[in-house]
C-alpha positions as CSV (number, residue, x, y, z in Angstrom):
1,M,67.9,176.1,15.3
2,T,66.9,173.6,18.0
3,L,68.6,173.9,21.3
4,L,70.4,171.0,22.7
5,T,68.4,168.8,25.1
6,L,69.6,167.6,28.5
7,R,69.5,164.1,27.1
8,Q,71.9,165.0,24.2
9,V,74.4,166.6,26.6
10,F,74.1,164.4,29.7
11,G,72.8,161.1,28.5
12,A,69.5,159.3,28.0
13,N,68.7,158.8,31.7
14,V,69.2,162.4,32.9
15,V,66.4,163.6,35.3
16,E,65.6,167.2,35.9
17,T,63.4,168.7,38.6
18,S,62.8,172.3,39.5
19,T,65.9,172.2,41.7
20,T,68.2,169.4,40.6
21,I,69.7,167.6,37.6
22,T,70.6,163.9,38.1
23,I,73.2,162.5,35.7
24,F,73.8,158.8,35.5
25,K,77.5,158.0,35.3
26,S,76.8,155.1,33.0
27,D,75.5,157.6,30.4
28,L,78.8,159.5,30.3
29,L,81.3,158.6,27.6
30,G,84.7,157.4,28.7
31,L,83.7,157.0,32.4
32,T,83.6,153.7,34.2
33,P,81.1,154.2,36.9
34,A,82.6,153.7,40.4
35,T,82.2,155.1,43.9
36,S,85.8,156.3,43.5
37,N,85.2,158.5,40.4
38,T,86.9,161.9,41.0
39,A,85.3,165.2,40.3
40,D,87.7,165.9,37.4
41,S,87.0,162.5,35.8
42,I,83.2,163.1,36.0
43,F,83.7,166.6,34.6
44,A,85.9,165.3,31.7
45,A,83.2,162.7,30.9
46,I,80.5,165.3,30.8
47,I,82.6,167.4,28.4
48,N,83.4,164.3,26.3
49,T,79.7,163.4,26.1
50,A,78.8,167.0,25.1
51,H,81.5,167.0,22.5
52,E,79.8,164.0,20.8
53,V,76.8,166.2,20.0
54,F,79.0,168.8,18.3
55,E,81.4,166.7,16.2
56,G,82.7,163.2,15.6
57,N,82.7,160.2,13.3
58,L,79.6,158.5,12.0
59,T,79.4,155.0,13.3
60,D,77.2,152.0,12.5
61,E,75.2,149.8,14.9
62,N,78.4,147.9,15.8
63,A,80.2,151.2,16.7
64,L,82.4,150.9,13.7
65,N,83.3,154.0,11.7
66,V,81.3,154.5,8.5
67,I,83.6,155.1,5.5
68,D,83.1,156.4,2.0
69,E,84.2,154.7,-1.3
70,N,87.8,156.0,-0.7
71,S,88.0,154.4,2.8
72,I,87.8,157.9,4.4
73,T,85.8,158.1,7.7
74,I,82.7,160.1,7.4
75,T,82.5,162.8,10.0
76,Y,80.0,165.4,11.2
77,D,80.3,168.9,12.6
78,N,77.3,170.7,14.1
79,H,79.2,173.8,15.5
80,L,77.5,176.1,13.0
81,Y,74.1,175.2,14.4
82,Y,74.9,176.4,17.9
83,S,75.8,180.0,18.1
84,N,76.3,180.4,21.8
85,T,78.1,177.2,22.9
86,W,81.3,175.8,21.6
87,V,82.9,172.4,22.4
88,L,86.1,171.9,20.4
89,F,88.5,169.0,20.5
90,W,91.9,170.7,20.9
91,G,94.4,167.8,21.0
92,Y,96.3,165.4,23.1
93,L,98.8,166.2,25.8
94,L,101.4,163.7,27.1
95,P,102.9,165.2,30.3
96,S,106.5,164.4,30.9
97,N,107.2,161.5,33.2
98,S,103.6,160.3,32.8
99,H,102.0,157.3,31.3
100,R,98.7,159.1,30.8
101,L,97.5,160.7,27.6
102,N,95.3,163.7,28.2
103,T,92.5,164.6,25.7
104,V,92.0,168.4,25.7
105,F,88.8,170.1,24.8
106,I,88.0,173.8,24.7
107,F,84.5,174.6,26.0
108,S,83.1,178.0,25.9
109,E,80.0,180.1,25.8
110,I,79.9,182.9,23.3
111,E,78.1,186.1,24.2
112,P,76.9,188.5,21.5
113,Y,78.9,191.7,21.5
114,E,77.1,195.0,20.9
115,D,78.3,198.6,20.9
């Protein structure tokens, strides 16, 4: 099994030094780069970008879903290849009195258990 690379999780332009990691907002899925981006919107975009590596729909060069002969979208799921990290789409939440739809992910690190 090959470990995830920084580029896979944080985007093509990520830069790492011995003391820092620089992530470009433009590489994060679902985030419109702005000086007013909040910490939670950046964190959500990082999780969304990481989730793309784990599971999703296959798309063509025009970002359209690839479908099979029965018009069913072809998907991929790489969770089995990563034994210590798990990013799972959980669902959508629509808080009462809100016009926002929240996408919910479960992100965890799994540690081996030994007696």
